[in-house]
Structure formats: C-alpha cells, structure tokens
N, C-alpha and C positions, 0 to 999 in steps of 0.2 A: 186556379190558385197556384201561385208561383212557389218554388221550393223554399225560398227564403221566408215566405209567409208561413208555410207549413212548419218550418223550423221554429219560428217565433211562437206559433200557437202551441206546439208541443212543449217548448221550453216553459211557457206560461203554465201549462197543465202540470208539468213535473215540479215546477217551483211551488205551485199551490199545495201539492201533496207533501212536499218536504216541509213547508211552513206549518201545515196542519199537524204533521207528526211531531215537529219540534215543540209546538205550543202545547200539544197534548201531553208531552213529557215534561212540560214546565221548564224547558231549557232556554237559556239566554243565547241570543245569536252570537255575541262576542265570545262566550265560553265555548260554543261549538266551533267557531272559527279558530280559536286557539288550539282546540283538540285536534282539528283536521289540518292545522297549519296552512290554512287558506285565508286570504284576506276577507275580513267581514264584509267589505264593500262588494266583493264578488258573490258571496253567499246571499247578500241582500238583493243583488241584481238578479240572481237566479230565482229567488222566491217571487220577485215581482215581474219576472219575464222581460227585463229591460236588456235587450240584446246589445244596444249601443254602449252599454257600460261594461261589456265582457270582452275578453280576448278572443282568439280564434276558436271555432267550435270544437276542435280536437282537445284544447285545454279545458273548455267548459265541460266536456264529457268526463274528463278525469276529476274535475271538481265535484260533479254530481255523484260519481261513484264513491268518492271519499265521504261526501256529506251523507249519502244514503247509508253506508256502512256504519257511520257513527250513530245513526238513529235506529239501527237494527232493521233497515229495509233492504230488499233485494235490488241492487242497482241494475241488474240485467232486465228485470221486469219494468223498471222505470224507463230505461233507455230503449226499450223494444221498438217504439214507434218514432224515435228521434233519429232521423237520417242526417248524416253529416256529408253526404255526397253532393258535390257541386253547390255548396252553400256560399253565397257571396253577400257581404254586408255593405255593398257599395252605396245603398240608399241612405246609410247613416252619414251625418256630417263628418264624423271623425275619419271614416274610411274614404270618403270623397276627397277630403283634404290630403290624406296620405297618398291617394292615387295621383292627385295633381302635382304633389311634390316629387313623386317618382318620375313623372313625365318631364318635369323641369330638369331633374338631375341627369337624365340621359340625353339632353339636347346636345347637338353637335357643337364643339368649341368653335369660336370665331377665329379669324386670322390673327387678331391681336393676342388672343390667349395662346394660340399655337406658337407665335413668336416668343412670347414670354416663357412658354414651356421649353422651347429650344434653348433659350438663354440659361434657364435653370439647369438643363441637362449639361450644357458646356461647363458651367461653374462646378457642378457636382463631379464631372469627369476630371476637371483640373485638380480639385481637392483630393479626389481619390488617387490621382497620379502622384501628387505630393506625398500623400500618406504612404504609398507603396515605396517611394524613394527613401523616405525616412526609415521605414521598416527595414528595407534592404541594408541601409547604412548601419542601423543598430545590430542587425544580424551579423554583418561583417565584423563589427567591433566585438560582439559577444563570442564569435567563434574564431577570432584571430588568435594565432598561436602566441602564447605569452612566453617571454624569456624566463627560463628556469635557471636557478643558480647551479653551477656545476657541482656534482657530487664530490664530497671530500674523498681523497684517496684512501684506500683501505689501510688500516694500521699495519705496520711492518710485522712480519711474522717473528715470533720469538726467536731470538738468536740462539743457536745451539752452542753452548759453551764447551770448548774443548780444554779449558784450563782446569787442571786437577784441583781438588779441594786442598785447603791448607793441610800440610802433612802433620798428622798427630799419631801418636802411638795407637795401634789397634784400630785405626780409622778405616772404614769401608764406605766409599762414596759411590752413589748410583745416579746416573743421569739418563733421562729419557730423550732420545733423538727424534721421537715421533709418538703419536698416540699408541699406547700398547698396554695390555692388561698384564698385571703381575701380582703375585702374592709373596710378601717378604717376611721372613721370620728371623728374629735375633735371639740366639740362645734358646730356641724352641718356642718362642712366643711370637705370634703374628703381630707385626707392627704396621703393615700396610697391605691392603687387599683392595684392588680396584683398577680403574683406568688411569694411567699416567698420561700427562700431556707433554707436548714438545717443549723442551727447555726446563722441565721440572727436575729438581735435584734433591736427593735425599742423602743423609749422612748418618752413619751409625758407628758406635764404638762397642762392639761385642766383646764379651769375655772369652768366648770360644769360637763361635762361627755365625755366619749369616747364610741363610738358606733362601734361594730365589727360585720361584716357579714362574717362568716368563711365558707370555703368550707370543711375543715376538722377540726372540733373543737378539736379533740383529739391531733392534731399536733400543735396547737397554745396555748401556755402557757402564763398565765397572772400573773403579780406581781404588787402589789400596795403598795406604801410607804415603800418599802424595805421588805415586807412580803415574805414568801416562795412562789415560783411559783407553779401554778397549771393549769391543762388544762381547757379550756373553757367548755368542755363537752365531751361526748362520740362521736364516729364516726357517730352515727345516729342522734345526736342532732344538726342538721344543722338548725340554726335559728339566728335571730338578737339579739345580746347581747349589753346591755347598762351598762356601768360602771360609776357610779356617784362618784365624788370625795367627796361628802358630806356624803356618806355612810361609814360604818365601813370597814376599809381596810381588815379585816379578813373575811368579808362576801363573799359569792360566787357571781359571776357575775349575774346580773339580766337580764334574757331573756325578750325581749320585746314581750309581749303577742300579738299575731295576726300578727306580722311582720315575714316574711320569707326571 
C-alpha cells in the first residue's frame, strides 16, 4: 500500500469522526467553518476524505487541529496515525496539470526569445542612462549656488556731538561718548540711573547742584552754561562728582571727598 493511499484512508477515517461529532452536537457545517475561520468547502472535503479538493497536507493538518478543537476533540489523538512524510498528490488531475505547467515554465528559451530579451535589455539600459542624466542635471540645478543680494551696509554709528547745548542759566548738559553706567541726581533727587548709550545727551537745570556717580568717567562729558564739554575724569577716577550751579562754569567738576 503506497503512502499516498495510506494518507487518503487515514484522512477518510478522521473526516468521518469529525462529521459524526459535529452531527452529534447538532452543528451546521457553515457555522463551524465560520467559527474556525476555515472554508466550508475544505471542511466538507475533510469529512468526505476528498484529497483532491484539499491543499497541501501540512495545511490540511492545521485545518483538522482547528476543527477538532472547535468540537471539543483531542487533535493529537486524531492525527496520531496521519503521516505527512513524503505525501505526493501527483495522481490527482489538479496536481498533474500543475506539474505539467511547471515543466513547461522551466523550458530553455529559444534563440528568438533570447534575441528579444537582449533587445529589451538594451532599451532598458538606454532608458536608465537617460534617467541618470536627467537626475544629475536636476541635482546640479538644485545644488547650484544662487546669487544672493549683497547685505546692506551697517548703519553708521551715532555721531558723538561735541557741540555744547544751548547756553541757559543754571544749565548742566551731560553727553555719553560711549556706553557707560551712571546715576545722576538733581538737587538730591535721582533723575537717571542706568546704562547710557553713545551719543545720548541729557540736560538739567538744577537749583543747587547735580550729582553724578559714573561707571566710566572718561565716557561721560559735562558742559555747564554753554561752556565746552569735557570728561568728568579719567577711566580710573570712578567717584562721586558734585556740580554746583553757584560755582564758576569754567571750573572742573568737584569730586565729593569720601563718596564712592
């Protein structure tokens, strides 16, 4: 007895047991197929032992396991005598036709087909070469340096005015020649405290005096009553300066002794 025949007989026996169990439980084949997610035609072929209607034996084994579990049967017991080794279904019309088609498919090509294949290869190579050329051309365009507009020149720095403010009685004018911190009080009241910028000018008309606490005396220039501007002091002379409106406008600012 050949192995394929043994497989067919064992499948018929298993199918009969599955059909008997299903009918004993009053289950419809279509309902069981939906539950197992297996085609009802496959389950029907298993129950009737129709090998030619089934796929490869390895798939049939999986169908049987799923079918048996849905009916509450032990799939290992059912499949104990079903050997899948060296099973060939060549005797069925479907498998014979498939074998014949595979033999035709692997036949050696003729000279005419080889010539046509060579022509196709040449055409494909030409198209590929054209595509590469176009791609390179697009890459050159994409990465070509683009002309950029020249950056506008930076704005000119604020001109430092050396012209004294309009002469007025009791006028004290202060001009910043660069960024410098300062605290300025007029008659004892703080009127400016912070960082001055280059070119910034301040003007005060005190009743008694102006007091200046500079961070950079060399960058803070002072003018009184229209006189020529002059720095408060050198970069190292950081101290408190008092400018009295009663004093001679041409005199130098009076440092407050002991005040820093």
